[in-house]
N, C-alpha and C positions, 0 to 999 in steps of 0.2 A: 245505733246503726247495726251493732253486732246482733242485738236481739231481733231486729227486723230481718236480718240475713238468715238467722237460724229458723225463724218462723217461716220464711219463704222456702227455705231448703227442705224442711221436713213437713210442710203443709200438704195435707191430703186434698186431692181434688174432690169436689162435691159430686155425689152420684146424681146424674142427670137423667130425666125421663126421656128426653128427646135425643135421638142419635146425633152424634157430632159429624161434621163433614170429614171426608177422608184426609184432607190436608191437616186438619186439627189433630187427628190421630197420629199422623207423621210427626207433627211438632211435639206431641206428648211423648212419643217414642224417643225423639232426639233429646228431650229434656231428661228422660230416664237414663239414657246412655251417658249423658254428661254428668249427672249426679253419681252414677255408679263409678265412672272414671275418677271423679274427684275423691270419692270415698276410698277407692282402691289405691289411688296415688298417695293419700294420706297414710293409710295403713302400711303401704310398702315403705314409705319413708321411716315409719316407726321400726319396721322390721330391719331396714338397712342400718339404722342407728344402733339397734340392739343385736347386730350380727354376731358379735363375740359370744353373747349369751345363747343365741340360737345355735351357733356352731357347737357349743359345749353340750347342749341338749341333744342334738342329732348324733353326736359322737358317742353318747352314753351307751346305746345298745352295743356298739362295737367293743367297748371296754369289757362287757360281759363275755365276749368271745375271745379277745386277745388284747389286753391293755397295751402291750408293746406296739402292736399294729395300729391301735387307735392313736398313739402318739407319733406314729411315723407314716402317716398318709402322705403320699408324694404329690407335689404340685409340678406339673410338666409344662404348663403354659405361662407365658409372661404376664398375662392379664387375668390369670385364674382367680386371684384374690378378689378382684373387682367383679368379674363376670359371674362367678359363683355366688357372690354376695347379692347381686341383683336377682339372680334366679331364686335364691332362698327368700329374699325380700318379697318376691312376687307370690310365692306359695304361702308364706306366712301372712301376707296381706290379704289373700283370699280367705284364709281362716278367720282373721280378725274382722274383716269387713263383711263376712257372711250375713250377720243379722241386718246390717244396713242395706245390703244388696236385696235381701228379701223385702224390706220395707219399700224400697224404690220400685221393685217389681210389682208389689201389691198396689202401689199408687197408680201404676199403669193398667193393671189387670182388673182391679175391683169394679170400676164403672161398667165393665162389659159383662159382669156376672149377675145372676139373679140373687135375690135376698137369701135364698136357701144356700146357694153356693158360697156366698160371701161369709156365711157363718163358719164355714170349714177352713177358710184361708188362714186365719191367725193361729188356731190350734195346730193346723198342719205345719205352719212355718216354725212354731215353737218345737214341735216334735221332730221336725226335719233337722233343725239345728242341733238338738240334743242327740239325735241318731248320728249326725255327721261327726260330732265330737266323740261319740262312743266308738265309731268306726276308726277314727284316728287313734284314740287311746288303745283300742284292741290291737291295732296293727303295731303301735309303738312298743307296748309293754309285753305283748305275748307273741305275735307272729314274727315281727322283725328280728328279734334276737335269735329265734329258732331258725329263720331263713338264713341269716348271716352265718350262724354256726354250721349249718348244713353245707353251704357253698364253700366256706373256708376249709372244712374238713374234707369235702369232696375233692377240692383242688390238691390238698396235701396227700390224699390217698393215691393220686396219680403221679406223685413224685414232683409236683410243682411247688413253687414258692409263691403263695398268694401275695401279689404286690398290687394293692389297690391304690388308685389315684384319688385325690381329693374330689375331682370332678365326677368320676364314676360313682364314688360312694355317696356323695350328697345328692346327685341326680337320682340314684336308685332309691335312697331312703325317703326323700321328699315325695317323689312320685308314688312310692309304695304306700305311704300313710294317707296321702290325698285320695288315692284310688280306693282304699278301704273306706274312707269317709263317704265318698260318693256311692260306693256299693251299699252302704248301710241306709241309703235313702230309699231302698226298695219298698219297705213297708208304707212309707208316706205315699208313694205313687199308687200302690195297690189299694190302700184304704181310701184315698181320694176317689179312685174309680168306683169303689164300693159305695161310698157316701153319695156320689153323683149318679148312682143307679146304672153305671156302665157295666159293672161286674157284680155278680152275686157269689155267695159262698159255694154254691153248686158249680158255678163256672170255674172257680179257682180249683175245686177238687177235680173237675173233669180234665183240666189242662195241666195237671201235675207233671206228666211225662214231658210235655212240650216246655213247661216252665223250667224243669231241671236242665234240659238241653240248652235253653236260652240263657240260664244262669251261668252254666259252664262257658258258653261262648262269650258272654259279657265279662266274666272273670278273666278269660284268656285275653280279651282286648284291653282291659284296664290294667292288668298287672304289667310292670315294666320288664318282666322276664318271660321267657317262653317255656319254662319248665313246668311239669305236671304238679310238682309239690306245691309251688306257690299258687297255682291256679286252684288246687283243691283247698288250700288254706283260706282262700277268699270265697270260693264257691260254696264250701261247706256251711259257714255261718249265714251266707245269703239264703241258702235253701232252708235252713232252720228258721230264719226270719220269714220266709214265704209260708212255712207251715203255721207259724204264729199268726200271720195275717189271715189264714183260713179260719182259725179259731175266733179271732176278733170279728171277722166278717160274719161268722155264724151267730155270734152274740149280737152284732149290730142288726142282722136280719130279724132275729127274734124280738129285739127291742122295738124295731120299727113295726113289726106285725102286731105287737101288744099295744102300741100307741094308736094304731089305726083301727083296731078291733073295737066294736061297740062295747061300752061298759055294761056290766051286768047289774 
């Protein structure tokens, strides 16, 4: 019975030539949402059970700034230990369930795509997950300690005593690293548009100024703070990734032109 349940849970729908009725698409969408909810609930449970380990990991960047402060985060709410654990379990669940969420989304989207478009889904999903983890790692190991040290010393320079609460610290750090993970998905979006012939390398070069402004706005929306330093720390790598996308798009355009040119 367990084997049949797993087969049904992970089974891909067959690609059909005939369009399905609208209500069938609604039913497929409902099934996708249920599967995503089950996967997220399972990974959230794992995150909640391992909350002490997760708390230690998230507090580690603060130790680089001030070990004493890391050991003296204040809990001001009666239910803080439980509510913060649930919040942390939710964010960790998203990271752990990300590959499964992509699988279930692909189950729903694949039948609506052409054979050419379907070839790009799985490479894009694999690259997207890798970039998401890269963004999380970049924020955790490089940007987050720098940002914490900046805010800590800035408060001290004003003669204040930085007294951070557990809720403020964990909300800031988890949103910070998740935001960087999402920001690093930019190359996947751009390259998919290039592969689907929506954009070309020339288009990406032409809209550089507009892309730079859009990246800064996007970084300002995603970052949990409103300061310019954090926005630039996110927007800078995003713009570098955009430039890399241009070079990859140039290579892709040349490769496509070579494939369609008559052989000599």
